[in-house]
N, C-alpha and C positions, 0 to 999 in steps of 0.2 A: 395308411398302412406303412409298414417298414419299407424303406427304400431298398430297391434291389441292387445287389452288387453286380455291375455289368461284366459280361464275359468278353466284351470287345475292348479294344484300346485304340487310342488315337494313333494315326500313322507316326512312325518314328521321326519322319522328316519334320512334321509339325512340332513334335516335342523338342527336337534340336533347335528349331527356329525360336521356340518359346524360351528355351533355356539360355540361348546366346544373346538374348535381348540385353542391351547395355554393355556388351563385351565385344560386339562385332568390330568396332574400330580397332580394338587391341589385336584381334585376330587378323584384321587387314594389315596392320602395321607389322605384326609378326610374319605374315606371309611375304611382305615387301622385304623385310630384313633377311628372311630365309632365301628369297630369290637372289638378293644381292650377294649374300654369302656364297651361294652355289655358283653364281657367275664368276665371282672372284677366284674360287677354287679351280675353275676351269682354265683360268689364265696362267696358273702356276706351271702346269706341264708345258705350255707354250714357251714360257721363259726358259725352262729346262731344255726344250728342243733346240732353241737358238744357241744356248750356251754349249751344248754338246757338239753341235755342228761346227761352231767356231773352234772348239778345242781340237776336234778330230781333223778338220779340214785346214786349220790354220788360215782361215779365210774369213775376213770380217764382212764379206758380202752376205754371209748367213746370219749376221748379227741383227738383233732388233734395233731399229733406227733410233728410237727414243733412248734405249739403254746405252747405245753407242755414243750418243750425244752427251749423256750424263757422264759416262766414263771418260770422255775427252776433257772434262773439266780438271781431271787429275793429271798433272804434268809429271808423268812417270815414263821412263824410257820403254819399259816392257808394257805395251798397251794391252796385252792379253789379260794380265792380272787385274787391272782396274775394271775391265769389263766383267770378268768372272765375279769379282767382289760385288759390283753393282747388281749383277744378276741374282746372286745369292741374297743380297739385302732385299731386292725387289720381291723375291719369292717369300722371304720371311715376313715382309710387310703385308703382302697380299694375304698370306695365310693368317697373320695376326688380325687384319681387318675382317677377314672372313669369319674367324672365330669370335671376334667382337660382335659381329652381326648375329652369329648363332647364339651368343650369350644374351643379346637383346631379345632375340626371338624366344629363347627359352624363358626369359624373365617375363615377357609379356604374355606368353602362352600359359605360364604357371599362374600368373595373377588372374588371368581370365578363367582358366579351368578350375582353380580353387574357388574363385568367386561364384562360378556356376554351381559347383558342388555344395558350397555353403548355402546358397539360395535353395538348392534342391533339398538339402537336409531340412532346412527350416520349413520349406513348403510341405514336405512329407510329414514332419512332426506336427505342424499345424493341421494338416488334413486328417491325421489320425485322431486328433481331438474333436473332429467334427463329423466323422463318419458314423453311420448308425451302428448300434450295438450288434446287430445281426452280422456285420462285417467281422467283428472280433469272434463271434460265435463260430464262424466258418473258416477262420484263419488260425494258424499256429503262431505263437509269439516268436519262436525262434526264426521262422520263415520271414516274419515282418522285420525282425532285427537284421536279417541277412539282406533284405531288400534295401534297408536304410543305411547299410554300411558297406558290405563288399560289392553289391551291385553298383552303388555310387562310385566306389573306388575303380571299378572296371570302366565306367564311363569316363572318369577323370583321366585315367591312363590313356585311353583312346584319344580323347580330345587334346591332351597335352602333348603327346609325342607321336602317336601312330599316324595321325593325319599329316603332320609335318614330314615324317619320314617318307611317306608315299609321295608327297609333293616334291621333296628334294630328289627322289629317284627319277621322277618324271622330268624335272628340270635338267638333271644331268643328261638324261637321254635326249631331251629336246636340244640342248646345247652341244652335245657331243656328236650326235649323228651327222649333222651338216659338216662339222669340222673334219671328221674322219673321212667322209666321202669326198670332201674337197681336196684333201691331201692325197688320198689314193683309194679309189672306189673298189678296186679288186681286193685289197687288204681289208677294207671296211666290211666287205661281205663275210670274210673269214672271222672278223672280230665279233660278229653276231651269230655265228653258225650254231653255237650251243646255247645261246641265251634263251631262245624259245623253249628248248627242252627244259632248261633250268626254271623258267618262269612257270610253265604249265605243270611241271612236276611239283613245284612248290604249292601251286594253287590247288591241285587235286589232292595232294597229300594232306594238307591242312583241312581241306573240306571233308576228307574221309575220316579224320580223327576228331572232328568236332564233337561227335558223340562221346568220345573218350574224355574230352575236356569236360563235358557236362556231367559224366559219371563221377569224375574226380571232384568237381565242385559240389555235387550232391552228397558225396561221401564226407566231404569236409563239413557241409552244413549239418549232416546227421551227427558227426562228432561234436560239433559246437552245441547242438541241441542237448546231447547227453551231458556235456560239461555244465551248461547253464541249468539244466534240470537238477543235477546233483548238487551244485552249489546252492541253489535255492532251497532244496529240501534236505540239506546235509544233516539237520537235527533229527529229521524223521528217519533218515538212513541209519544214523547212529542209535537212535532209540529202539529201532527194530533189528539192530545188528545185521543190517543188510549190506554192509560195506563189501563183503566178498562177492555177493551177487552183482552189485553195482560196478565193482572193479572188473569182473568178468565181462559185463555188458560194455563197459568202456573199452576194454581190451579188444573186443570183437570189432567195435566201430573204428578203433584206432588202427587195428590190423588191416581192416578193409580200406581205410584211407591210405595207409602206407602202401598196400599192394597196388591200388589204383594209381597212386602217384608214381611208384616205381615203374609200373607198366607204361605210364605216359612218358616218363623220362627215358625209358628204354627205346620207345618208338621215336622220340625226338632225337635221341643220340644217333640212331640209325639214319635219320633224315639229315642231321647236320653233318655227320661223317660222309654220307653219300654225296651231298651237295658240295662239300669241300672238294671231293674228287672232280665233280663237274666244273666247279669254279677254277680249279688249278688246270684242268684240261683245256678250258677256254683260254686261259692265259698262256698255256703251253702252245696252243694252236697259233695264237698271235705271235708268240716268240719264234716258233719254228718257221711259219710262213713268212713272217717279217724278216727274219734272218736270211731266208732264201731270196726274198725281194731285194734286200740290201746287197747281197753278194752279186745279184744280177744287175745292180745299179738302178733299180726301179724306185727305190726310196733311199733317203739318207738316214744316218744313225739317229738324228734328232726326231725324225718322224717315227722311227721304230719305238723310241722312248715315249713319244706322245701317245701312240697306240696302246702301249703297255700300261701307261698310267691311267688313261681314260677307261680302258677295259677293267682294270683293277677297281677303279672308283665304282663302276656300275655293277660288276658281277657280284660283289659281296652284298650290295643292296637288293639285288634281284632275289638272292637267297631268302630274304626276309619278306618277300611278297606274300607268301603263304601265311606267315605269322601275322602280317598286317591284316590280311583278309580274315584270318581266324579271330584276331582281336576285334576286328570290326563286327564279325558275327556275334561274338560274345557281348559286345557293347549293345548291339541291337536287341539281343535277348535280355540284357540287363535293363534296357530302357522299357521293354515291354513289361517286365516285372515291376518296374517303378511305376509305369502307367497304370498298372492294376490298382495301385493306391490312389494315384492322382486322378484317375477317371471314375473312381467310386463316388457315387452321388452323396454329397454332404447332407446333413440334416438341414432342413429348410429353416431359415431364420425369419420367424414371424415378428411383427411389430411389438414393441413394449406397450402394455396397456397404460392408459392414463389414470393409473391408480398408485397412490403413494405406498401403500402397504396392504397386504391381504389381511382379512379378518380370520380366515380359516374355515369358512362355510363351504362344505364339499358335498357334491352329489354325484354318485355313481349311477349311471342310467344304462341298464342292459349291457354292461361291459363284457366283451368277449375278447380274449387274447389267445391266439394260436401260434405255435412255433412251427414253421414249415408246413408239412402235410400231416403232422401228428395230431393227437387228440387235443382238444381245447384245454389250455392251462387254466383259463377262467371261462366260465360258461354262463352268460346272461346275468351277471351280478348287478343288483340294483339296491342302493341304500343311501340314505341321507345322513350326513354328519353335520351337526350344528357347530358353529364357531365356539371354541373353548371347551368342547367335549373331550373327555379322555376315553378312548376306545381300545378295548382289548381284543386281540385276534388270536384264535386258537385253531388247531387242526393238525392232522397228521402231516408228515413230510410229503411235499408234492401236492398238497391240497389246494394251493393257490394263494397262500397268505402273502408271501413276498412278491409274487407276481402282481397282485393287486396294488401294492405300494410302489412297485417299479413302474407300473402303468401311470400312477399319479405323478411320478417323477419324469415321465416320458422317456425312461430308459428303454422300455418296450412300447411300441406303438399299438394302438387298439386295432383289432381285426374288425370289430363293429362296436356300436354303442358310443357313449359320450361320458366324459368326466368334466364336471363344472366346478370351478373354484370361485366363490363369490359371484356366481352367475356367469363366469367367463369360461367358455369352452377352451380347455387347455390345448387342444389341437390348433388353436388360432392365436396363441400368445407365445411370446419369446421364451425358448427353453431356459436360457441362462437366467432370465428374470424370474421365471417360475422356480427354478432350483435355488436361487438366492433366497427365496421365501420359505424354503424347506430345510430343516436340519435333520440329518439322518445318522443313526449309529447302527452299524451292521454287527452281526454276530462275530465275524472275523474282520475287525476294523483294519484298514490300511494306515500304517504310520510311516512317516519319512525317516530316513537315517539322519536325523538332525537333533537339535536340542528339544527338550520338553516345551520350552517357550515357543520355538518355531512351529512345532506341531500344533500348539494351541492357537497360534495366530493365523493358521489356515482358516479358522472359523471367522476371525475378525482381525484384519491386518493392523488396524489402528487402536486395538484394545489397550486400555491402561492396566497397570499392575493391579489396581483395585478390582477391575472387572475380571482379570485373570484369577485372582484369589477367590472372588465370589463364585466363579464358575467351577473351580476345582473343589471348593468347599461343598458346593451342592452335589458334586459328583463323588464326594467322600474320598478325594484324592490329595488334598492339599498337604495333609500331614505326611503322607508317603513321599511326596515330592520334596518336602523340607528335609526328609531323612536322607535324601540322595547326597552324594559328595559335593556336587555343584548346584544343588537345588534345581531351580527352573532352567539353568544353563546346562544341565546334565545331558550328555548325548545318549540316545536310547538305542542306537544300533539299527541295522537294517530291519525294516518291518516291526520295529519295537522289540527286538529279540531280548534286550536286557530287562524287559519288564515281564511281570507275570501276566497270565491271561486276563485276570481281573483288572490289573492296572491298565492294560491296553484298552479294555472296554471302557473303563472309567475315564481314561484320557480322551478317548473318542467321544464320550458323553459330554465331558467338559467342553470340548471343542464345539460340539453342537449347541450346547447351552449358551456359550459365549456369543454365538451368532444371534441369539434372541429371535428365533424364527417364529412366525405365526403358526407354522405347522411343524410338529416335531414327530419324527418316526424313530422308534426304538425296535429294531428288527432282531428280537431275541438277544438284546444287548446286555441283559443282566444274567446270562446263563453261566458266566465264569466267575461270578462274585459269590461270596458266602452269604448266609442268611442275614447276619447283622448288617453287613454292608448294603445288601439289597434293601433292608428296611430303612437305612439312612437315606439312600437314594430315593426311595419311594416317598419318604417324608418330605424330601426337598421338592419332588415333583408335585406332591399334594399341596405344598405351599404355593406352587406356581399355578395351581389349577385355575383355568380361565384365561391365563396368558397365552396359552398355545392350544391349538387343536392337536391332541396327542394320540398317536397310534402306538400301542405296545403289543408286539408279537411275543408270546411267551409260551413255554411248555409247563412251567411251574404255576399251578393255579393260584398259589398264594400271592403271586405278583398281580393278579387281576381282581382281587377281592374288592378293591376300592374304586375300580373304574366305573364310568357312567353306564357303559354298555359293552357287551361282549359279542363279537361276531364269530360264529363257528363255521368253518369251511370243511368241505369234504368233496374230493374229486372235482375240484374247480368250481363248486357251487356253494353259495351261501345258504346253509341249511337251517341255522338258528341265529336269533338275535335277541338280546335282552340283558338284564342285569344278572349278576352272579346269583343273587337270591332267587330270581325267577327261573333261571335255567337249571340251577342245581336241583330244583324240585320238579322240573318238567321232564318227562321221559324223552330221551334223545341222546345224541352223542356227548353233550356237555355233562349230562347227568352221569353217564357211564364213565367219563373222565374223572369226575369228582369221586365216584365210588372207587375207582382204581387208585386215585391219589390217596384216599383215606386208608385203603388197604396197605399201600406202601408205607404210609406214615406210621400205621399201627405196627407193621412188621419191623420197621426200623426202631420203634420205641421198645418193642418186646426184646429185640436183639440187644439193644443197649442195656436194658434192665438185666438181661441174662449175663452180661459181662461185668456187672457191678458186684 
């Protein structure tokens, strides 16, 4: 049976560990560089503290001993100037080394995060090629694209910058708190008096507007879906003059996205403005209390400078705590959405049979296919197809014709019953190997936005020009291709838009014939070609009779007059089987179809005579 799409996902922690495999050393080196850079930046205010004290007090006992020794190397009468110059140079050097460490950290983190996202995209793309068809039946294309693009970008941003930003803030706090309390414990308490308020207000604020983030993201996704849908169906929109309706629909989604985004930015503006006040108040408290302590002789001017610098370093970073937490929450949500794809059960890979090539002998035994909890799409179908037979399949829309053939392709797994090919149960053999032995042409063939030659080579990558020409001749397409401006190198546009419906079907037929498959399926593949072209193609298929086991799904009975047998389906059941001559004279659905077809042909003939 079809694999179930799981509703659970692996824990985010396991996903992160799995993603970072091979990049953990880079992250470790980035953390080391980030730590080094943070520690160096903490030394810069200490240099400034000593320099200010030396200037104000005119006393070198406040000077840093190492910098004083270095400044003594300069034989200048005014000893104060060399010390200040050396202090300034030391500050610039430490800042430069710190920024170099930060550059190295950013470089390593970027390489690691981009590598992780590249692997993640490739993994998701590969997984989407191996999940059951039921997964796509229950998922929206736009949503899957969103998971493979913007959700990955959310994870990348978090892993590249947010983790490091949180780490740097913690490092600054860890290095700053002991230094400040060592210099003056009383002023240190004032230096942190508003930071808890700033921290928790940031935390709770961003936690409270997480829903608003989600609403904005969802409105963006809805807007993207409308754009994608309209670009894909732009020809239908124009053909039915629906552009005004679609423009109104787009305008509503666009307006909703704008309103949500404006509301989000309004709330954020209030937050950033409010926290600016708190941040400046914290600096103002340090400045006011520090100035009082200085006037009372409890601290010197250098220590006041040190307090102001350290508090400024940290207070602006604490404002971002809420954003970091919000980004972390968004990354967790993104990882869960990504895990929805990663944890979906892939199609099982059975072994490849020890058979060089199938002959095309097929047996359907009590085959039943049901989608979800609905009615059976196929109900107990049993029929034997001999190798080399040409089988016609008819029936009303939804009668089970295509479902039967998709069951043979294992696009849809059987609810019950069995399909055997050359005596092999297809449920036990490798899907890719099975599908390589089947050529299929759909009523709406999918063509790539590439050249005619590239689309043909999908059927057989190493095909020669002679093989290409033979296949297109059999599909009655070679002359049409030769009339194109660049022949076989002509670009056909997205989904073959530059070709007519008949040319698209014939190109898909040539692609399937080029494959030389033992089993050939034409699922209403001649519906868009004219009668003369249809006769040419049928003559080519007649010349191939016996080379393939051929299934032809058709609505025009003229297509089926020369097949070996016709299978008639109704409401998921096989109700008749036999040749055209047998069934056309036997009471039943096929006889009724023949009568209806004759009436239509006579009506068309009389109408044409009336116009002459």
